[in-house]
Residue, then its C-alpha position, 0 to 999 in steps of 0.5 A: m679377568k683371565m679365566e682358564f678351563d680346569h675341569i667339568g663336573l658331572i653328577t652320577e649315581e654310579k660308583r666310579a673307580g678311584e673315587v674318594w669320600v669328602e666328609k664335609t659335603k658327603v660326596w664321592v669324587t673322582d680326581y679330574k686331574t687324572h681324567p684324559f678330558r678333565v672330568e670329575w664325577l660327583r656322587f652325592r650321598e642322600d644327606t648331603p648338605v649340598k642342595g639346589a643347582v650345585r647338587h643337581k646340575p653339572h658344573i664347569a670349573y675355571r682357574v681364576e686369580d681372584i674369586k671375588e672379582a671373577g664372581r662379581d656379577l654372578k649369583v652365589l651358590l656356595e660361598p668360597f671354601d678351602v679345599g687344601f690346594a685351592v679356594v673354590a666357590f660356586f656360582e650361577t650365571p644369568d642363563g643358569a649354568v653352574v660355574e666353579l671358580m678356583e683360586y689356586k694357592 
């Protein structure tokens, strides 16, 4: 299965320039596509529905051709959902890393 690095997501409590609000997950995010090192900053509101490792740990994101195939042996943290330009899902590796898999449209 081919995987290509897409971005890294880092949790912050500081307001960042250019962040946008995502109502569904109650989080402000920056655009990793404009960051020179592909960093996405995430600032969660207290009442976010996002819980556990996705809420508290950084994640690394990869582009994949098939989320179901790429995530087959991983623990599902957030089931696949549509973000407009891609379908994404969050998983945990056996050693505890949080991984976002992205199937671009």
